[in-house]
Each structure stands twice: as structure tokens, then as C-alpha cells.
N, C-alpha and C positions, 0 to 999 in steps of 0.2 A: 505494500499498500504506499502510495506516495505520502511522504510527510507533509503536513500545513506549514507552510511558512510561517513563519513566525518574526515578524519585524521590531527593532528595540526603542523600547518606550511606548509600545503598542498598548500601554495601558491609561497613557497621561495623554489628555486630549490637546490638541494644538493649539497653538495661545498662538492668538492675532494682533497685527501691528496696531491695531485698535487699542486692544486689552492692555499691550506695555507704553504706549502713550500714556492711556491713564494711567497707569500704574507710576509712570515717569512724573507724568505732572502730580501727583498726589505728593511723592515722593520731593518735590520741588516747594511745596507750601507754597505755590504762586509766584516763584520767580519765574521770569524767562525764559521758557524752553531755548528761543533762540540764541538769547545774550547769556545764560549761562552751559550749553551743553554742545553750539554748532561752534564747529571751528572755521574761522575763512582764514583760507590759506596767502602766501605771499602771493599765489599764482591767480588771485584772482575768482576763485568759486569756495563754494563754502563745503565742508567736510559734518558728513552728520554723526555722531555719537553711537549708530548701528545700523546697520545697514541687515535686509533679508532678503530671500530668495528672491520676493516682487521685483528687488528692484536690478534685476539681471535681466527683465523681460525685452528691455528696447535694447537691447545689445544686440547687435547685427552677428559681428561676428564670433558668436560664442560656439558657433555648431563646427568652427575650423578648425583640423588639427593641426600639430605643429607639422612645419616643413610645407602647409600650404597658403596660400595665396589668403588673406592680406598676411600672412606671417607675423602674426601680433604675438604667437603663441611659441615663435621661434621658428628660424630655418631649416633645424634639423629634425628629423620624424625620427630618430633610432635616440637620440641623448642630447645630452646638457654639454657636450664637453668644450673646451673653452684651452687656449692658449697661454701658458705663462709665461710674461716677458720680462725682459728687465733690462733698462738699458745703460749702456757703457759710452763713457766721454771719453772721446777720441782725438788724443795727442799725440801717440805715436801706432803705425798699424800693426807691427809684429805685438807691441803688450797688448792691446785691445784684442785682436787675434787669438790672444792666449788665452786671455780672460774669456773669451767667447766660450772658448773650447771646454775647457774648465766648467763653466754655468750651466753647460748642456750636459755635464755628469752630475749636477746637482738638480734637477727636475725644470729648467729652463726649456724650452721650445721654440723663444722666441724671445730672438736680439732685437736692438736697437741702439742702432752705432750713431751717437752724435756726434758730427762731423765739426771739432772746436778750433781747426787750423786752416786757415784759407791755403796754406800752401801743400794742404793730402786732398784738396781739389781736383784730383785728376785722377784719368782712368785706371793708368795705372797703378795707382796706389792703391785706390778703393778695391781693385780687382785684388789685392792682396787678403782683403778681407772676405771675398767671395767665396775663394779659393781655397780659405784657410781649409784643413782639416776636421774633419770630427764636425762639421755646419753642413752636411750633406742635405739633414734631414729638420733643419730647421729653419722657421722661419724668420727670413731677413728685411730688418727696416730701417732705413737711413734718414735721416735728420741732421737739419742743419740751423736750428734755430729762424735764420730770415733769408740767408744766402740761398733760396730755391734756384735761382738759376743756376748758380756754379756745382752745387750740389746736382742739380738734374745731368748737366752738361758730362759730370767728371761719373756718374753711376750710369746713365741709360744706354751708352758705348756698351757696354761690358755684362746687360743682364742676358739672360736667355728663358726660353721655355722651362728648363728645369728648376728655376728659382723661384720660392713663396715667400711675398714680401711684397712690402713697398719703397714708395721715396717720396716724402713730404711733400708733394708742389702741390701748394695749398698760396696763388697771389692775394686771392680775396681776405685771406687768414692774414698774410701780411698787410696787407690796407689796411685793416682794423685794426691791428694789434701797434702797428709801427708809422700809420698812418702816410704812408710813399711804399712804392715797390720801387724797383734798382730799372725797371725798364716800366715804356709807359705799357698801359694796364692790355692793352690789340695787342703788344707785342706780346705780353706775359700771359695770355690766352690762346696765340699763336703756340707758345713753348709747351703749353699744355696740351694743346691737339696734338703736337707731332712725339708727344709723351707716350699719347693713348696708340695713336698709330703705330708705334713704333712697338709697342706691348699687347696689341689687342690679340694677338695668336698665345699670350701667355694665361695661362688660366687661373692661376695664383697669383699674380703682378695685379698689384692696383695703384698707380703712378699718380692718383687724382686723392688728396685727402683734404678732407672738410673739418677743420679744426673748432669743432663747437663748443671745445672744452675750456677756450677764453672766456666765454661768456661765464660759463660758471664761476671762473677765477676771478670773474670781474665787478662779480656782485649780483650778477642779473636770477631771475628765478627761472627756476627750468620749465617753466611755459615761454620764456625770451630764448633760453639755451635751445628750446625745441624748433621753434617758430624761425630763429635766424638761422638756423643749420638747415632747415626745409628751405628756404632761403637762398640761399646759399647752392645748395644741391640743384634747383631749380635754376639758378643765374648759369650754373655749368654746364647745364644741359641744354639749356637754348642758345649758349653762346658754341658751344661744341657741334648741336646738331646746326648752327647757320652757318659750322664751318667744312658740313659736310660728312659730320662722323653719324652713324649711327646710333640710336638713342641705346639700344643694346651695348653695347662698345662703351658707350658713353657713363651707363649704369655699373657696368660689370668691370669697369677701372675707378670705382668709388668706394674710399673708404669712411668712414663719420667717426672723428675721436671725441669722447663725451666723457668730462667731469666726472664722478660719482661723488656726491657728497653727502651729509650724516644725516638726512631725512629717508630714515629705513625705507618705509613701504612707497614713497613719492616716488625715491628713486626707483627701485626693482617697477614700478608704474610709466616710469617714464620713457625705458627703455622700449618695452612692452607697444605703448602709442609711436614709439619712433617708428617703428616698424610697419605701424598702420600707414602712419603720415605719409611715409616715402614708398611705399607701394603704389598708394594711392595716386600720388605725383606723378610716380612711375608711368604709370598708365595712363596719363594724360595725355602724358609724350610717348606714347605709343611704344613703351619697352613691355618686352614679354614677360609674363607671370616670373619666370625661372632668374631673368635678370635681373626681376626687382626687388630680390631677396638685399636686403642693407646689409653690410658687412660692418661690423662696428665693434673700436676699441676701445676700451676706457680707461681712464687712469684715475686715480683714488685722488680727493681735491683738494689742491692746495690754500683754498680761501680762507679753511675754518681749524688750518695746523697752527702750531706754536712754537716758540723759542724755548720759553717757558716750562714746566714740567714736560717734556719731549718725550715723555714714555706716554702719557695720553693719547700721541700722537698713534703709537701703534691700537688703542681700542678703536680711534677714529675709523685706522683704517680696515679694521678686521668689519667692521659693521658696512663699511664702503664695500671693499670686496664682495661678503654676501650679496649686500644688492646688487651689483655688477652680476654677477653668478647667476642667482636668480631672476634678476632678468634676461639673461638669456645673453649676454658678452660673447663675442666671438672670441676675445685675445684682451688681457687685462693685465695693466703695470698699477704693481702696489708699491708705494711711496718711499723709500727709506725714512725713518721717523725724524732723521737728524738732516736732512737735505736743504731745511731750508736757512739753515747755518753754516753748514762746512760740508766736505767734501765727504759724501756716505763711507763709511768705512764698513771692513770683513762682518761686523759682528750686525751692525744696521742691512746692509744687503741680505744678508744672511735672513735675517729674520721675516721679511720683506717677502723673501722667497717661499717662506714654511708658512708665512701665512695664505697663501695661496696652493700649498701644498696639503696642508691641516684642509682644506676647504676639500678638495679635491680624493685625497688618498684616505684619508680619517672618516670626514663627515657624508662622503659620495653624492657629492652635489652635482657631479656630472653624470649622472647615472639616470636621474629621472628627469623628464623633459616638461617643462612650464611650471613649473611647482606651484605659482600661484592660480592656477588656472580656475575657476569656478568660486576662488574668495570670493564673495561680496564684494568686502572692501577694496581691493585691490583692483578688482573688474570695473566697480565703478570708479576708481580712482584716475585707473588708465581712460577711461571714457571722457572722463573732466579735462585732464588734461590735454587729452586730442583732441578737444572740442576747442578748448582756450587756443593752444597753439594754433588750431587749423585757423582761428581770426586773426590770432597777429599775424600769420603768414601772407594771408589775403591782402591785410592792410598793407602789408609790404609791396605783396604784388601790385597791389593797385596804385602805389607809389612809386611804382617805375622799375622795381625789383629792387634786389639786396644793393648792388654796386648805386644804382643810383638812389635809395633811401640813405645807405651809408655818405653819401656824397654832400646830401642835403643837412643831414647830423639828426636825422629823425633816430636811427637804429642807436646813437651814442649818448643821446636822450634818454631816451627808456632804460637803458642800462645805466646812467646815472643816476638816474630816479632812484630803479630800485636799490642801486648799491647806498647809496646816501641813507635810504630807508633802515637798511642792514646795518651801514655803521652807528645809529640811530639806536640799533636797537643793541646793537654790542655795547653800545655807551650806558643805555640805563640797563643794561643786563638783562632785556628783554630774550634775549638770543644769548645764552651762556657759554662760556670757555672755558671749561674747568680749569682752572690750574693758572688761569689770567685774569679774568675779570670776574671769576668765583672760585672761593676756597685756594688760594694761592698759596703755596709755601714760601714763607718773607725770610726763611733763611735760604733758601736757593741763592746760590750766585753764578752767573753765565758766563760774565762778559769773557773769564779766562779760554770760554768753549768756543767762543764764535770765531770763523773762520772768516766768512763773509755771508752777509743776511741776503738771501737771496729775493732779487726784485728786477720790476718790467726795465729793461734797458732801451729806451728809445735814444736813437743818435739826434742830436743836433742836425738842424736844418730846417727847412720851408717843409712842411706838411702839405697833402694833397686835401686828406681828410683829417678829423680829427679823431686821434687813437683812443679806444677806452684804455682804461687806467685799471689793471691787473694789479690787483694786492691781497693781502691776509688781511682779513679782521681782528685781531690782537696788535696788528703792529703799533697802533698809537698808544697803549697798556706798556706794550715792550716799551719803546722809546722812553715813559714814563719811569718804567725799573730800571732800563740801562741808565737813562741821565741819576735816577739815586745808587748804582753802582758806582758812576765814575768819580761819583764827589768825593768818595771813600768816608762818609759816613753818614746813616742813615736818619732821618728825622725818628725820636722818639714819641710813641702815641701813646700815652697814661687814658687806662680807663679806670677814671670816677666813679665807683660802681657803689649806688646810695638807696637806700630807701626800700622798698619792693621790688622783693625777692626777683618773683618769674620774671618782671618787667626790664630790672637790670642785668638780671644773666641776658637774655634774649637779645638786650642793644647792645651790650658788650660784644657778643658773637659776632651779631653785624656791623659793627662798628669796625673791629677787628678785620674782618672780613673785606669791609669797605677800606680801610687804608693798606690792609696788605696788599690791593691791586696796585700801590707803587709801590711797591718793595722797603714800606717803613717799618720800622721794629714795633709790633705790639708790644704793650705790657702790660696786661691784663689783671685783674684783680676780684677777689672773693667779695669783700664790700665793706665799706667803712662806715662807722660810729656817728660820725658827722664828716661837713664838708669842709670844715676847718684841717682834721684830721686826712681828708683824701687831696686837700690841696697842699698839704706840707709835706704828704708823702710824693706828690709828683714834682714836687721840688727838688727833694731829697734827690729823685730819680733825671733829674737832667731834662724834663717832659721839654717838648717843642710843642704839642699839641696835647691838649686835656680833653677829653670828650667824656660829658657828662651821661652819665647811665643812669635812668632809675625810669618811673611812672612820670605823666604829661601833669598830673595836680602838683607832685613833688616840685613840678622846674620852677612854677609860680616864685617861691621863694630860694629855691635852690641855686636856679641859674645865674639869676643877678648876683647872688652873696659870691658865688665859686668867681666869675670874673671879677669882685671888688678884691679877692682875696688872691687872685695869681699877677693881680697889676700889671698888666702886660707881659710878666715873664713867661708867659707861653701864650699859644691862641685857644681859646675857649671852644667846642664845639659840643652842641645838644642834639643827641640820639633821641631822634622821633622829630614828628611834625606836631607838634601841641596846639589844640584852638588857640591857645591865648600867644603866639608865636610874635604876630604884629607887635603886642604889649611888650614882648620881651625884648623886640628890635630896638623898640623906643627906649630900654634901658642902655642899650648898649652889645646887647646880646646878637652877634652877625650871623652864627655858624650853625645851621640844622642840614643835617644830613637822614635819608631816610627813602625810602620804597621807591618815592617818585622822583631820587634824585638822581642827575647826567651825571652816575660816576665818573666820567671818563675829566669832564669837563671839570667837573669840580676838584678831582687829581691834581689836573691842570694849576687851576686858580690855586691850590696850596702850595705846588711845587713852587710857583712864582712867588708868595708871600715868603714863603720859608728861606727863599734865594734871600731877597729883600732884606731880611729881619737880621741874617748871617752875615 
């Protein structure tokens, strides 16, 4: 007899969305649902606190399998494998070739050669990298920062159909980041055309790169990074087909390079949305379904990395690597945690490799296709990101396409606006960088470890367009702390804890965290019986700043008294925003720090005043 099918939880009646909402509203006790629980993203759309099966009803691509157009679920129908890439800065051909061979023995199957010296731009010299024994089954990628013409002229003559990899030809990307290219744009496009014609029969070589990662590292939103990447792709398709190339040849020659930030689920959805968008754009140009597959390389973001507490960068890159892999990247570079202030050493490079090997060999992320498939949340994120990016892409196309939008400054303006919002979010700690603007290690000193701070290097001279500015969110905080370190004497911040136990402890912790972001020495205390005792101890400690930590009610008398007793020997700061702040200011109490403070600007002010006092 056939056994009756038993469904899990069949004894429990289904709960409707309406019932969930009624329960949530009851728990909110009159608070507004949208204001309390709906998250408004930087990308311009709202995210609900929960999603259900009915939220998938209008998503048209859900019946598509991995490996099928429009490739939302990935290019590969069999697995989720990706190439582990590590870059090598090339100053000497033999040394770089030797290092590359060693890396292939340590799990790396994609090498990025970054040519650092102009004298190395010759076919004979670069051929020494291509012919290095042990690299036969390794993807080879060539990059040269901004000298893509010299790079292409040196690499293309020695490329053959057996080589898998890329050469980073992207005149639009160079124009975007540096404001000008070495040759006029028409001539640059002609050069890209020749490169595509040269390699059109090479199945695994892609000479045209679209470096969308620059937008992510300039503080742009995910939607902007995607939309402008699509606009660049559309510009190249238009320019190349106008020159007589077939749409398939152009698409097959193209690789997209994306940054991967720390917004875990959003970044997974970004890559899925990217493939959807590109497949639809390519189709409009007449690209075949097979050629419309988007080849993606990802690199962990630079924007959120820090010089202070740099080991936290490992945590950041690990979640970023997971997002890239689960989103279906074809290859991935995990940047070493110390690359932003020194030449990576053997340890940091090994950790970066092993982060990917961990995901592949121990967590088996390469064995399952499209892990995110069917997730109510991620599927809706994918759809929302794609919809918003498509709107911005269409606006860019209506503005004359990517090149014209860049020349008119439209793109730069949007990126600059987004970057400024992120700057403010970091300055006010709405966006947290652990160890830098939140929970800093005040005992840490890094000035002796810094070899060079990695920054955008824009050559002087007249620019064709305004370049976008690449930067890290931590830079301004780091400048403050380095200024403190260089001074040779850390300002002392004394916590004058008094009165209400809960309030004084909470506010002293907040204040120590606040001033620690500038690298000041924090002198914490359990509590004093009187303001007189606290001020006396502060003077003995040689305090530069005294932070009064108590309850709002107690500030009415305690703050003016502390100010009087200090008599200008130290700056008085009140922790909190009491209702009688104006009254206290009228009595001479100038400084208050609280949750709404712009931490960065406040610390800059204290740095300036302390310098003047000394």
C-alpha cells in the first residue's frame, strides 16, 4: 500500500500576511510601521522587514534555470566554481614570473600582472610572463593602472588562442578616473576595436574591461555602480558595432569588474541583477543568448578598509568574498588587509588566498548553483536593484550615453552627491567603521608601520572631464589620529563621572569611544563623590579635556561648578544634550557631545583648539 504523504507542520494552520501585519501593529503599540520597520536604502528603494511567497509572484525570471538566459541564476548550469585571483606588481619580469609559479602551487588559478614600469611595456619582455613554465592552465590578466595603450601594444602581439585571460583596455574607465586619456577618445576606441579583432577567435580571452569597481570605491551606490556599468557597456557596444564589429564579438570580448562591499545581501543581489540587466541590453543590440553571458570579476572594496585596527579588514573581506561567490562571480580578488598602507607581505597575501580557499575547499561554495534562488528577500532585492539601475541607465542613455553624460558632468555629480552622503554618515557614525569611528583601540599606533597610504594619483594638467574621486571612508579620521601620533603627546581626556550611576557609566563609555576616534588618551573613572574631588583629580592627571558624565538633571548645578573650578586649565565637555543646554551655554559651558554630534567635525575642532592652547 502506498504510504500517505506527510507534510511538515501540517498540524499548524497557515498564517496569512494580514495576520502577521495585525500582530506586528499590535506589538508596535501605535508606532508607524513604515517609520519603525521599513528600511530606506541608499539605493533609493524601500526594504520591508519580512517577505513572503506572494512577494515572488511578479518576478518573471524565477522559472529560469542556472545557465539559461537572462542568466540571473548564473552562467554555469553545473556548479558555482570561480577562479581565485591574486595580483602581482611587476617591477622585474623574472621575479614576477617566479612568484606567479609559486602562487599556482598555493591554490591560485588566476594571476593579475600589474605592470609598474614603462620600460616593461614591450612584447619581448611581457612574453616572458606568458611563457613562464607552470602557468599553462592559469588565467593571465594584464593591467597597467592608466597606460592601457602601452599595455595593449605590448600584450596583443604575443597573445594566442591558447591563452585565457584579459588585458585591461578601458578608455572610458581611464577617462572617468583620471579625467583624460593619452589619445583622443575616437583613437582610443579604434585601438579597442583592433584589440577585439585581434582576439575575436580566442575563446577565453577578453581584451575589453569595464571597470565599474571605480564607482563603488568612489562612494557611489550599488544602483549607480550597476547603471553606469551598463551605460559603459552600451557605449562600447555602440562604438564597436559602428566600426563594423559584430555584437557577439564585442560581448564575448567584454569583462565587467565590480567592487564588493560589506552590505552582504545587497551585494549578492547586485551581481544577479547585473547579469539580468546586461543580458537584456545585449539582446537589444542583437547579441545571441550564448554571447550575452556576463563575465564578472570582483574585487573586495577599498572604500570601507582602514589603516587603524587593520585586522578587521580580514572580517570585511571575508563577508565580501562570500557575497561575490554566492552572487556568482567568475573570478575574485581578495585584497590583502594591509594593502592600503604598505606593500602586502607574505602573511597578508597568504591570508587573502586562504579566505577564498576556505570558501571553496572547506565550505563547498563552488558545489551549489545559485544558493540565493527562491529566497524571498534576495529575490526581491535583485528585482528592486535591477529596476532602479535600469531607470538610471535609461536616464543616462537619454542624456546621450555614457561618454556624453561624463562630459556634461551628470555622472560625476550623482557620484559626488552619494559620496558626500556617505562621508556624512561616517562622520556622524551612522555608518560604522569598527576600530576607526567606533570602538577605537586608543593604545594603537601605526605611524611606524605605514610605508605609503594608497590614494588616487591624478596626474597634473588639463582635464577633458572632471574625474570621480576614489577615497576610503576612514581617511579623515585616520588623518586626525595620525596628527595626534605625530605630535608625540596624546591629549588627555578625563572622565569626571558623578551622580547617577547608570547615566555616568553609559556616558563615560560613549565619551571614551568618542574621543578615542582621534587617538586621545582616555582616563576613565568609576565615580567621584563631588565635583570638587573630580576636578582636583583631573588637574593632578594633567587633563586637557574634562568630560562631565552624569544625568541631565544634575548638569544644572554640576556643569557650571566644574567650569568654575577648572578655571580654564582644561576644556570642559558635557556628555549629553540636556534640555537646558541653552541655559548652560549662557553660563559659559560651550562644549556638548551626544548621539547627534558630527563626531569628525567635533574632533577637528578640538584638535584645532588644543593646538592653539599648547
